[in-house]
C-alpha positions as YAML, in Angstrom:
chain: A
units: angstrom
residues:
- id: 1
  name: MET
  ca: [0.00, 0.00, 0.00]
- id: 2
  name: LYS
  ca: [2.90, 2.37, 0.56]
- id: 3
  name: THR
  ca: [3.43, 2.43, -3.22]
- id: 4
  name: GLU
  ca: [-0.08, 3.85, -3.62]
- id: 5
  name: HIS
  ca: [-0.29, 6.16, -0.59]
- id: 6
  name: PRO
  ca: [2.19, 8.23, 1.42]
- id: 7
  name: ILE
  ca: [3.55, 6.66, 4.60]
- id: 8
  name: ARG
  ca: [2.31, 9.53, 6.76]
- id: 9
  name: PHE
  ca: [-1.23, 9.11, 5.37]
- id: 10
  name: LEU
  ca: [-1.22, 5.35, 6.12]
- id: 11
  name: CYS
  ca: [0.16, 5.93, 9.63]
- id: 12
  name: GLY
  ca: [-2.62, 8.42, 10.28]
- id: 13
  name: CYS
  ca: [-5.28, 5.93, 9.14]
- id: 14
  name: LEU
  ca: [-3.86, 3.27, 11.45]
- id: 15
  name: ASP
  ca: [-3.30, 5.71, 14.32]
- id: 16
  name: VAL
  ca: [0.45, 4.98, 14.30]
- id: 17
  name: SER
  ca: [3.18, 7.59, 14.54]
- id: 18
  name: PRO
  ca: [5.56, 7.71, 11.56]
- id: 19
  name: SER
  ca: [8.56, 7.57, 13.90]
- id: 20
  name: GLY
  ca: [7.13, 4.43, 15.52]
- id: 21
  name: TYR
  ca: [6.67, 2.81, 12.11]
- id: 22
  name: TYR
  ca: [10.23, 3.58, 11.01]
- id: 23
  name: ASP
  ca: [11.58, 2.35, 14.35]
- id: 24
  name: TRP
  ca: [9.68, -0.95, 13.93]
- id: 25
  name: LYS
  ca: [10.96, -1.29, 10.36]
- id: 26
  name: ARG
  ca: [14.52, -0.74, 11.52]
- id: 27
  name: ARG
  ca: [14.17, -3.44, 14.17]
- id: 28
  name: GLN
  ca: [12.84, -5.90, 11.61]
- id: 29
  name: GLU
  ca: [15.75, -5.28, 9.28]
- id: 30
  name: ASN
  ca: [18.35, -5.10, 12.06]
- id: 31
  name: PRO
  ca: [17.14, -7.13, 15.08]
- id: 32
  name: CYS
  ca: [19.01, -6.75, 18.35]
- id: 33
  name: PRO
  ca: [21.03, -9.70, 19.75]
- id: 34
  name: ARG
  ca: [18.27, -10.67, 22.19]
- id: 35
  name: ALA
  ca: [15.68, -10.75, 19.40]
- id: 36
  name: LYS
  ca: [17.98, -13.02, 17.38]
- id: 37
  name: THR
  ca: [18.40, -15.27, 20.41]
- id: 38
  name: ASP
  ca: [14.62, -15.36, 20.85]
- id: 39
  name: GLN
  ca: [14.18, -16.57, 17.28]
- id: 40
  name: ASP
  ca: [16.70, -19.38, 17.78]
- id: 41
  name: LEU
  ca: [15.12, -20.25, 21.12]
- id: 42
  name: LYS
  ca: [11.66, -20.36, 19.56]
- id: 43
  name: ALA
  ca: [12.88, -22.95, 17.08]
- id: 44
  name: ASP
  ca: [14.22, -25.11, 19.93]
- id: 45
  name: ILE
  ca: [10.99, -24.69, 21.90]
- id: 46
  name: VAL
  ca: [8.86, -25.73, 18.92]
- id: 47
  name: ARG
  ca: [11.06, -28.78, 18.33]
- id: 48
  name: ILE
  ca: [10.94, -29.92, 21.98]
- id: 49
  name: HIS
  ca: [7.19, -29.33, 22.12]
- id: 50
  name: GLN
  ca: [6.68, -31.51, 19.05]
- id: 51
  name: GLU
  ca: [9.00, -34.22, 20.39]
- id: 52
  name: SER
  ca: [6.97, -34.29, 23.61]
- id: 53
  name: ARG
  ca: [3.83, -35.02, 21.58]
- id: 54
  name: GLN
  ca: [2.62, -31.50, 22.33]
- id: 55
  name: THR
  ca: [2.39, -32.25, 26.06]
- id: 56
  name: TYR
  ca: [5.24, -30.21, 27.62]
- id: 57
  name: GLY
  ca: [4.65, -26.83, 29.20]
- id: 58
  name: ALA
  ca: [7.27, -24.25, 30.15]
- id: 59
  name: PRO
  ca: [8.73, -26.17, 33.17]
- id: 60
  name: ARG
  ca: [9.54, -29.35, 31.20]
- id: 61
  name: ILE
  ca: [10.73, -27.43, 28.15]
- id: 62
  name: GLN
  ca: [13.05, -25.47, 30.46]
- id: 63
  name: ALA
  ca: [14.38, -28.75, 31.91]
- id: 64
  name: SER
  ca: [14.91, -30.16, 28.40]
- id: 65
  name: LEU
  ca: [16.86, -27.08, 27.38]
- id: 66
  name: VAL
  ca: [19.06, -27.39, 30.50]
- id: 67
  name: GLN
  ca: [19.88, -30.98, 29.52]
- id: 68
  name: GLN
  ca: [20.97, -29.62, 26.14]
- id: 69
  name: GLY
  ca: [23.22, -27.03, 27.78]
- id: 70
  name: GLN
  ca: [20.90, -24.03, 27.45]
- id: 71
  name: ARG
  ca: [19.74, -22.03, 30.46]
- id: 72
  name: HIS
  ca: [16.81, -19.68, 30.04]
- id: 73
  name: GLY
  ca: [14.26, -18.28, 32.45]
- id: 74
  name: ARG
  ca: [10.88, -19.99, 32.68]
- id: 75
  name: ASN
  ca: [9.02, -16.71, 32.15]
- id: 76
  name: ARG
  ca: [10.93, -16.09, 28.95]
- id: 77
  name: ILE
  ca: [10.12, -19.58, 27.68]
- id: 78
  name: ALA
  ca: [6.45, -19.11, 28.60]
- id: 79
  name: ARG
  ca: [6.37, -15.79, 26.73]
- id: 80
  name: LEU
  ca: [7.85, -17.30, 23.58]
- id: 81
  name: MET
  ca: [5.42, -20.23, 23.81]
- id: 82
  name: ARG
  ca: [2.50, -17.78, 23.93]
- id: 83
  name: GLU
  ca: [3.86, -15.99, 20.87]
- id: 84
  name: GLU
  ca: [3.99, -19.32, 19.03]
- id: 85
  name: LYS
  ca: [0.56, -20.31, 20.42]
- id: 86
  name: LEU
  ca: [2.02, -23.37, 22.15]
- id: 87
  name: CYS
  ca: [0.85, -24.77, 25.45]
- id: 88
  name: GLY
  ca: [1.30, -27.89, 27.51]
- id: 89
  name: ARG
  ca: [-1.46, -30.26, 28.48]
- id: 90
  name: GLN
  ca: [-3.28, -28.71, 31.43]
- id: 91
  name: ARG
  ca: [-4.06, -31.06, 34.29]
- id: 92
  name: ARG
  ca: [-7.73, -31.04, 35.10]
- id: 93
  name: ARG
  ca: [-9.70, -32.50, 37.96]
- id: 94
  name: TYR
  ca: [-9.38, -36.27, 37.79]
- id: 95
  name: ARG
  ca: [-12.20, -38.25, 39.32]
- id: 96
  name: VAL
  ca: [-10.77, -41.52, 40.59]
- id: 97
  name: ARG
  ca: [-12.81, -44.67, 40.10]
- id: 98
  name: THR
  ca: [-12.10, -47.36, 42.65]
- id: 99
  name: THR
  ca: [-12.47, -51.07, 42.00]
- id: 100
  name: ASP
  ca: [-15.39, -52.93, 43.54]
- id: 101
  name: SER
  ca: [-14.32, -54.11, 47.01]
- id: 102
  name: ASN
  ca: [-17.60, -55.73, 48.03]
- id: 103
  name: HIS
  ca: [-16.33, -59.26, 48.66]
- id: 104
  name: ASP
  ca: [-15.30, -61.60, 51.45]
- id: 105
  name: ASN
  ca: [-11.76, -62.29, 50.24]
- id: 106
  name: PRO
  ca: [-8.80, -61.73, 52.58]
- id: 107
  name: VAL
  ca: [-7.49, -58.15, 52.59]
- id: 108
  name: ALA
  ca: [-3.91, -57.08, 53.33]
- id: 109
  name: PRO
  ca: [-3.17, -54.04, 55.52]
- id: 110
  name: ASN
  ca: [-1.80, -50.81, 54.11]
- id: 111
  name: ARG
  ca: [1.97, -51.16, 54.55]
- id: 112
  name: LEU
  ca: [3.01, -48.18, 52.43]
- id: 113
  name: ALA
  ca: [2.40, -45.73, 55.27]
- id: 114
  name: GLU
  ca: [4.89, -47.62, 57.45]
- id: 115
  name: LEU
  ca: [7.68, -47.79, 54.87]
- id: 116
  name: SER
  ca: [10.45, -45.34, 54.15]
- id: 117
  name: PRO
  ca: [10.80, -44.22, 50.51]
- id: 118
  name: PRO
  ca: [12.36, -46.96, 48.36]
- id: 119
  name: SER
  ca: [16.10, -46.57, 47.79]
- id: 120
  name: ARG
  ca: [16.45, -48.87, 44.76]
- id: 121
  name: PRO
  ca: [14.28, -50.54, 42.12]
- id: 122
  name: ASN
  ca: [12.00, -53.48, 42.94]
- id: 123
  name: GLN
  ca: [11.35, -52.62, 46.57]
- id: 124
  name: VAL
  ca: [7.78, -51.35, 46.15]
- id: 125
  name: TRP
  ca: [5.46, -51.97, 43.23]
- id: 126
  name: VAL
  ca: [2.03, -50.35, 43.03]
- id: 127
  name: ALA
  ca: [-0.75, -51.62, 40.79]
- id: 128
  name: ASP
  ca: [-4.20, -50.65, 39.61]
- id: 129
  name: ILE
  ca: [-6.73, -50.97, 36.77]
- id: 130
  name: THR
  ca: [-8.23, -48.27, 34.55]
- id: 131
  name: TYR
  ca: [-10.45, -48.27, 31.49]
- id: 132
  name: ILE
  ca: [-10.35, -46.67, 28.04]
- id: 133
  name: GLU
  ca: [-13.41, -46.01, 25.91]
- id: 134
  name: THR
  ca: [-13.47, -47.21, 22.29]
- id: 135
  name: ALA
  ca: [-16.22, -47.48, 19.68]
- id: 136
  name: GLU
  ca: [-16.13, -51.25, 20.20]
- id: 137
  name: GLY
  ca: [-16.60, -50.96, 23.96]
- id: 138
  name: TRP
  ca: [-14.40, -50.63, 27.05]
- id: 139
  name: LEU
  ca: [-10.74, -51.65, 27.02]
- id: 140
  name: TYR
  ca: [-9.32, -52.35, 30.48]
- id: 141
  name: LEU
  ca: [-5.68, -51.65, 31.29]
- id: 142
  name: ALA
  ca: [-3.85, -53.05, 34.32]
- id: 143
  name: GLY
  ca: [-0.49, -51.58, 35.25]
- id: 144
  name: VAL
  ca: [2.36, -52.19, 37.69]
- id: 145
  name: LEU
  ca: [4.57, -49.21, 38.59]
- id: 146
  name: ASP
  ca: [7.92, -49.27, 40.39]
- id: 147
  name: LEU
  ca: [7.60, -46.62, 43.09]
- id: 148
  name: TYR
  ca: [11.36, -45.93, 43.07]
- id: 149
  name: SER
  ca: [11.65, -44.76, 39.46]
- id: 150
  name: ARG
  ca: [7.95, -44.34, 38.50]
- id: 151
  name: ARG
  ca: [8.58, -46.77, 35.65]
- id: 152
  name: ILE
  ca: [5.74, -48.94, 34.36]
- id: 153
  name: VAL
  ca: [7.30, -52.38, 34.70]
- id: 154
  name: GLY
  ca: [4.25, -54.43, 33.73]
- id: 155
  name: TRP
  ca: [0.95, -53.89, 31.96]
- id: 156
  name: SER
  ca: [-1.86, -55.86, 30.37]
- id: 157
  name: MET
  ca: [-4.93, -55.01, 28.29]
- id: 158
  name: SER
  ca: [-8.18, -56.89, 27.84]
- id: 159
  name: PRO
  ca: [-11.87, -56.33, 27.06]
- id: 160
  name: ARG
  ca: [-12.62, -58.12, 30.36]
- id: 161
  name: ILE
  ca: [-11.84, -56.89, 33.86]
- id: 162
  name: ASP
  ca: [-10.90, -60.10, 35.61]
- id: 163
  name: THR
  ca: [-8.04, -61.80, 37.43]
- id: 164
  name: GLU
  ca: [-6.37, -62.73, 34.14]
- id: 165
  name: LEU
  ca: [-6.01, -59.03, 33.39]
- id: 166
  name: VAL
  ca: [-3.99, -58.27, 36.53]
- id: 167
  name: LEU
  ca: [-2.05, -61.53, 36.23]
- id: 168
  name: GLY
  ca: [-0.89, -60.47, 32.77]
- id: 169
  name: ALA
  ca: [0.60, -57.26, 34.18]
- id: 170
  name: TRP
  ca: [2.10, -59.18, 37.13]
- id: 171
  name: HIS
  ca: [3.75, -61.78, 34.90]
- id: 172
  name: MET
  ca: [5.27, -59.11, 32.65]
- id: 173
  name: ALA
  ca: [6.71, -57.23, 35.64]
- id: 174
  name: LEU
  ca: [8.05, -60.43, 37.21]
- id: 175
  name: LEU
  ca: [9.63, -61.60, 33.98]
- id: 176
  name: HIS
  ca: [11.39, -58.34, 33.17]
- id: 177
  name: ARG
  ca: [12.52, -57.31, 36.65]
- id: 178
  name: GLN
  ca: [12.95, -60.57, 38.61]
- id: 179
  name: PRO
  ca: [12.73, -58.82, 41.99]
- id: 180
  name: ALA
  ca: [14.70, -59.90, 45.03]
- id: 181
  name: GLU
  ca: [13.23, -60.54, 48.46]
- id: 182
  name: GLU
  ca: [11.23, -57.98, 50.46]
- id: 183
  name: LEU
  ca: [9.23, -56.71, 47.50]
- id: 184
  name: VAL
  ca: [6.01, -55.02, 48.63]
- id: 185
  name: PHE
  ca: [3.13, -55.19, 46.14]
- id: 186
  name: HIS
  ca: [0.49, -52.52, 46.79]
- id: 187
  name: SER
  ca: [-2.95, -52.43, 45.18]
- id: 188
  name: ASP
  ca: [-6.55, -51.60, 45.99]
- id: 189
  name: ARG
  ca: [-8.99, -54.09, 47.51]
- id: 190
  name: GLY
  ca: [-10.57, -55.10, 44.22]
- id: 191
  name: VAL
  ca: [-11.68, -58.69, 43.70]
- id: 192
  name: GLN
  ca: [-9.00, -59.14, 41.04]
- id: 193
  name: TYR
  ca: [-6.16, -58.53, 43.51]
- id: 194
  name: THR
  ca: [-7.74, -60.41, 46.43]
- id: 195
  name: SER
  ca: [-8.70, -63.49, 44.42]
- id: 196
  name: ALA
  ca: [-7.24, -66.83, 45.50]
- id: 197
  name: GLU
  ca: [-5.42, -67.23, 42.17]
- id: 198
  name: PHE
  ca: [-3.66, -63.89, 42.41]
- id: 199
  name: ARG
  ca: [-2.76, -64.42, 46.07]
- id: 200
  name: GLN
  ca: [-1.16, -67.74, 45.16]
- id: 201
  name: HIS
  ca: [1.04, -66.09, 42.53]
- id: 202
  name: LEU
  ca: [2.21, -63.46, 45.01]
- id: 203
  name: ALA
  ca: [2.89, -66.16, 47.59]
- id: 204
  name: ARG
  ca: [4.97, -68.22, 45.18]
- id: 205
  name: ALA
  ca: [7.14, -65.17, 44.47]
- id: 206
  name: GLY
  ca: [7.63, -64.43, 48.18]
- id: 207
  name: VAL
  ca: [6.04, -61.00, 47.84]
- id: 208
  name: THR
  ca: [4.37, -59.12, 50.68]
- id: 209
  name: ALA
  ca: [0.96, -57.71, 49.83]
- id: 210
  name: SER
  ca: [-0.25, -54.24, 50.80]
- id: 211
  name: MET
  ca: [-3.65, -52.74, 50.07]
- id: 212
  name: SER
  ca: [-5.27, -49.33, 50.26]
- id: 213
  name: ARG
  ca: [-7.87, -48.57, 52.87]
- id: 214
  name: LYS
  ca: [-11.43, -49.18, 51.81]
- id: 215
  name: ALA
  ca: [-12.68, -46.59, 49.29]
- id: 216
  name: ASN
  ca: [-9.45, -44.59, 49.74]
- id: 217
  name: CYS
  ca: [-7.75, -44.33, 46.36]
- id: 218
  name: TYR
  ca: [-5.25, -41.77, 47.63]
- id: 219
  name: ASP
  ca: [-3.32, -44.53, 49.40]
- id: 220
  name: ASN
  ca: [-2.26, -45.47, 45.87]
- id: 221
  name: ALA
  ca: [-1.59, -41.91, 44.75]
- id: 222
  name: ALA
  ca: [1.44, -42.68, 42.53]
- id: 223
  name: MET
  ca: [-0.54, -45.09, 40.36]
- id: 224
  name: GLU
  ca: [-3.55, -42.80, 40.21]
- id: 225
  name: SER
  ca: [-1.22, -39.98, 39.14]
- id: 226
  name: PHE
  ca: [0.04, -42.10, 36.27]
- id: 227
  name: TRP
  ca: [-3.50, -42.85, 35.11]
- id: 228
  name: SER
  ca: [-4.26, -39.14, 35.20]
- id: 229
  name: THR
  ca: [-1.16, -38.37, 33.11]
- id: 230
  name: LEU
  ca: [-1.93, -41.15, 30.63]
- id: 231
  name: LYS
  ca: [-5.49, -39.97, 30.08]
- id: 232
  name: LEU
  ca: [-4.56, -36.29, 29.93]
- id: 233
  name: GLU
  ca: [-1.72, -36.71, 27.44]
- id: 234
  name: LEU
  ca: [-3.16, -39.52, 25.30]
- id: 235
  name: VAL
  ca: [-6.66, -40.87, 25.94]
- id: 236
  name: TYR
  ca: [-8.56, -37.57, 26.14]
- id: 237
  name: ARG
  ca: [-6.93, -36.44, 22.89]
- id: 238
  name: ARG
  ca: [-8.03, -39.48, 20.87]
- id: 239
  name: LYS
  ca: [-11.18, -41.10, 19.56]
- id: 240
  name: PHE
  ca: [-10.38, -44.80, 19.46]
- id: 241
  name: ILE
  ca: [-12.40, -46.66, 16.85]
- id: 242
  name: THR
  ca: [-11.19, -50.16, 17.74]
- id: 243
  name: ARG
  ca: [-9.62, -51.75, 20.78]
- id: 244
  name: TRP
  ca: [-6.65, -52.71, 18.61]
- id: 245
  name: GLN
  ca: [-6.02, -49.03, 17.82]
- id: 246
  name: ALA
  ca: [-6.17, -48.17, 21.52]
- id: 247
  name: GLU
  ca: [-3.82, -51.03, 22.42]
- id: 248
  name: ARG
  ca: [-1.28, -49.92, 19.83]
- id: 249
  name: GLU
  ca: [-1.26, -46.29, 20.98]
- id: 250
  name: LEU
  ca: [-1.19, -47.22, 24.67]
- id: 251
  name: PHE
  ca: [1.80, -49.49, 24.04]
- id: 252
  name: ASP
  ca: [3.59, -46.70, 22.18]
- id: 253
  name: TYR
  ca: [2.89, -44.15, 24.92]
- id: 254
  name: ILE
  ca: [4.02, -46.38, 27.80]
- id: 255
  name: GLU
  ca: [7.08, -48.05, 26.31]
- id: 256
  name: THR
  ca: [8.33, -45.47, 23.81]
- id: 257
  name: PHE
  ca: [7.44, -42.18, 25.46]
- id: 258
  name: TYR
  ca: [6.63, -42.43, 29.18]
- id: 259
  name: ASN
  ca: [9.25, -44.96, 30.33]
- id: 260
  name: LEU
  ca: [12.12, -43.72, 28.18]
- id: 261
  name: ARG
  ca: [11.58, -40.07, 27.28]
- id: 262
  name: ARG
  ca: [8.96, -38.23, 29.33]
- id: 263
  name: LEU
  ca: [10.51, -35.98, 31.98]
- id: 264
  name: HIS
  ca: [9.11, -36.65, 35.46]
- id: 265
  name: SER
  ca: [9.04, -33.73, 37.89]
- id: 266
  name: SER
  ca: [9.48, -35.96, 40.97]
- id: 267
  name: LEU
  ca: [12.65, -37.43, 39.41]
- id: 268
  name: GLY
  ca: [14.34, -34.06, 38.88]
- id: 269
  name: TYR
  ca: [12.93, -33.79, 35.36]
- id: 270
  name: ARG
  ca: [14.38, -37.08, 34.17]
- id: 271
  name: SER
  ca: [12.62, -39.98, 32.52]
- id: 272
  name: PRO
  ca: [12.20, -43.20, 34.55]
- id: 273
  name: GLY
  ca: [14.72, -44.98, 32.33]
- id: 274
  name: GLN
  ca: [17.27, -42.18, 32.63]
- id: 275
  name: PHE
  ca: [16.76, -42.01, 36.39]
- id: 276
  name: GLU
  ca: [17.45, -45.75, 36.80]
- id: 277
  name: ARG
  ca: [20.57, -45.56, 34.62]
- id: 278
  name: GLU
  ca: [21.98, -42.60, 36.53]
- id: 279
  name: GLN
  ca: [21.25, -44.04, 39.97]
- id: 280
  name: ASN
  ca: [22.59, -47.47, 39.16]
- id: 281
  name: PRO
  ca: [24.92, -47.53, 36.10]
- id: 282
  name: LYS
  ca: [25.67, -51.23, 36.64]
- id: 283
  name: ASN
  ca: [22.00, -51.92, 36.12]
- id: 284
  name: LYS
  ca: [21.86, -50.19, 32.74]
- id: 285
  name: SER
  ca: [20.36, -53.16, 30.95]
- id: 286
  name: LEU
  ca: [17.43, -53.12, 33.38]
- id: 287
  name: ALA
  ca: [16.62, -49.49, 32.66]
- id: 288
  name: GLU
  ca: [16.92, -49.94, 28.88]
- id: 289
  name: HIS
  ca: [14.76, -53.06, 28.71]
- id: 290
  name: PRO
  ca: [11.86, -52.32, 26.36]
- id: 291
  name: GLY
  ca: [9.49, -54.14, 28.67]
- id: 292
  name: GLY
  ca: [6.66, -54.69, 26.23]
- id: 293
  name: ALA
  ca: [7.74, -57.52, 23.98]
- id: 294
  name: ALA
  ca: [6.16, -60.41, 25.83]
- id: 295
  name: GLY
  ca: [2.46, -61.15, 25.51]
- id: 296
  name: ARG
  ca: [0.28, -62.25, 28.37]
- id: 297
  name: GLN
  ca: [0.68, -65.98, 27.70]
- id: 298
  name: GLY
  ca: [4.41, -65.84, 26.97]
- id: 299
  name: GLY
  ca: [5.09, -63.70, 30.03]
- id: 300
  name: ALA
  ca: [3.12, -66.08, 32.20]
- id: 301
  name: GLN
  ca: [4.94, -69.15, 30.95]
- id: 302
  name: GLN
  ca: [8.40, -67.63, 31.37]
- id: 303
  name: SER
  ca: [7.65, -66.24, 34.81]
- id: 304
  name: GLU
  ca: [6.48, -69.68, 35.88]
- id: 305
  name: GLN
  ca: [9.84, -71.07, 34.76]
- id: 306
  name: TYR
  ca: [11.58, -68.36, 36.76]
- id: 307
  name: LEU
  ca: [9.58, -69.18, 39.88]
- id: 308
  name: ASP
  ca: [10.49, -72.84, 39.55]
- id: 309
  name: GLY
  ca: [14.14, -71.85, 39.87]
- id: 310
  name: PRO
  ca: [15.65, -69.25, 42.24]
- id: 311
  name: ALA
  ca: [12.31, -68.06, 43.60]
- id: 312
  name: ARG
  ca: [11.32, -71.49, 44.95]
- id: 313
  name: SER
  ca: [13.39, -71.02, 48.10]
- id: 314
  name: ARG
  ca: [11.52, -67.85, 49.06]
- id: 315
  name: THR
  ca: [7.97, -69.08, 48.46]
- id: 316
  name: ILE
  ca: [5.72, -68.28, 51.41]
- id: 317
  name: ALA
  ca: [2.26, -69.40, 52.43]
- id: 318
  name: ALA
  ca: [-0.69, -67.36, 51.17]
- id: 319
  name: GLN
  ca: [-1.98, -66.81, 54.70]
- id: 320
  name: ASP
  ca: [1.38, -65.27, 55.74]
- id: 321
  name: LEU
  ca: [1.30, -63.03, 52.68]
- id: 322
  name: PHE
  ca: [-1.66, -61.04, 54.03]
- id: 323
  name: SER
  ca: [-0.65, -61.21, 57.69]
- id: 324
  name: PRO
  ca: [-1.00, -57.79, 59.37]
- id: 325
  name: THR
  ca: [1.84, -58.66, 61.77]
- id: 326
  name: LYS
  ca: [4.51, -59.19, 59.10]
- id: 327
  name: GLN
  ca: [7.23, -56.54, 59.42]
- id: 328
  name: ILE
  ca: [8.91, -55.04, 56.36]
- id: 329
  name: SER
  ca: [11.99, -52.84, 56.32]
- id: 330
  name: PHE
  ca: [14.36, -51.76, 53.58]
- id: 331
  name: PRO
  ca: [18.15, -51.88, 53.93]
- id: 332
  name: SER
  ca: [19.72, -48.44, 54.03]
...
């Protein structure tokens, strides 16, 4: 338009001073060093945001930049994200659904409150079940999380919510981690975890059971937090047509993104896999294990073979497993 009308006339129409226009034009042609840095930083922010599957906000992007040797203020990163119209996934109120505990099966006491924080992997595992909606119907997902590194060490999916579902997650975790003695397995009081079949598997592995108080999901807060993250960053952003589609994307999120790449605030903005490698370099193979290759049947068969070997000597009776008087302590 400036070829058709004088600059002063156009500035007057837009209520802009001519000096302000020329100053803006000069800055565009000759940006200051900070403006140049902002442009480079924007490119890094966009890249990290895309690599995080558009889930990271300013705190995690700042932590990612620090790992790459760049230190920038969080407010500056937030400002540049607003300019690029980028935002992280906002946590919303998550209504926890507890498993049906109306049964007469034996119930273990809540031992988590008595324990000190775990100091190494495979001291405390927490487990739970959630559900994912698809056009074909519900898909149920059982998970087992290592409380030390927040890594999902076992999972299983099924259209049925039964004992086989939780056994699939248990067998995967047992196969891949092969825990030593004094493992505490914490869950809710659902019929799946209190069933005779599941109690027998825990007893054969020499594991001590722990359960949340009745209708108190916050005793299993770490697992509930993972479900909230999973649904916020994946499930609520998708419309699953088939259960197979949901299974494929859940596998990719857990094994490719969450366990190996997603920065966890409680781990000093490190992924569970990175945290395990840094805390125990000799156990690098454990942290890098993909964890999702075995199916439910294969994991069950191999874990049975494992239990027939070194775990036989530490098998305990099912009634002792749920004993409220059993004392657990972790070595310092």
